[in-house]
C-alpha positions in Angstrom: 156.7 80.5 150.4 156.4 84.2 151.5 153.5 86.4 150.3 154.2 87.8 146.9 156.8 85.3 145.9 156.3 83.1 142.9 156.0 79.2 142.9 159.2 77.3 143.1 159.2 76.4 139.6 158.9 80.1 138.6 156.1 79.2 136.2 152.5 80.2 136.3 149.7 77.9 137.6 147.9 76.1 134.8 144.4 75.2 135.6 143.2 73.7 132.3 144.1 70.0 132.1 146.2 69.2 129.0 144.9 67.3 126.1 141.2 68.3 126.0 141.4 71.2 123.6 140.9 68.8 120.6 138.1 66.8 122.2 134.7 67.4 120.7 131.9 69.0 122.9 129.8 65.9 122.5 132.6 63.6 123.6 133.6 65.9 126.6 130.0 66.1 127.7 129.4 62.3 127.4 132.7 61.6 129.3 131.6 64.0 132.1 128.3 62.2 132.3 130.0 58.8 132.5 132.4 59.9 135.1 129.6 61.4 137.2 127.7 58.0 137.0 130.9 56.2 138.1 131.2 58.7 141.0 127.7 58.1 142.1 128.4 54.3 142.1 131.6 54.7 144.0 129.6 56.9 146.5 127.1 54.1 147.0 129.7 51.6 147.6 131.5 53.8 150.1 128.1 54.3 152.0 127.6 50.6 152.0 131.1 50.1 153.6 130.4 52.9 156.1 127.2 51.3 157.2 129.1 48.2 158.1 131.9 50.2 159.8 129.3 52.1 161.9 127.6 48.8 162.8 130.8 47.4 164.1 132.1 50.8 165.4 135.4 50.0 163.9 136.7 53.5 164.2 136.7 53.3 168.0 139.6 50.8 167.9 141.8 53.8 166.9 140.4 56.3 169.4 137.7 58.0 167.2 134.5 58.6 168.9 132.3 58.8 165.8 132.2 58.1 162.1 132.3 61.6 161.2 135.4 62.3 163.2 137.1 59.3 161.9 136.3 60.4 158.3 137.6 64.0 158.9 140.8 62.8 160.7 141.6 59.7 158.5 140.3 60.5 155.2 140.3 64.3 155.3 136.6 64.8 154.7 135.3 68.3 155.0 132.9 69.0 157.9 130.1 69.0 155.2 131.3 65.7 153.8 131.6 64.1 157.2 128.2 65.3 158.3 126.4 64.2 155.1 128.1 60.8 155.1 127.4 60.2 158.7 123.8 61.3 158.3 123.4 59.1 155.2 124.9 56.1 156.9 122.6 56.5 159.9 119.6 56.8 157.6 120.4 53.6 155.7 120.8 51.8 159.2 117.5 53.2 160.5 115.6 52.7 157.2 117.2 49.8 155.2 
């Protein structure tokens, strides 16, 4: 797409997900809290797996030199995510 041209659909970009306009404030806030708790649980499970991946250095089998590089290359983590997850993984290993 060239600068200044519209999206292929010709429509405008809609950022608001459909279907939430009729949800009450209390329900929406409660749902967001529940989703955040689930995200934190998933992040904990991910770190537990990353600890074992780091211990076994599984990423080296595919040519990656470090956990952060593997995460950036394979899972498209941002530099900040890669450093944070690598550092947290190393912290868990060093201070179980």
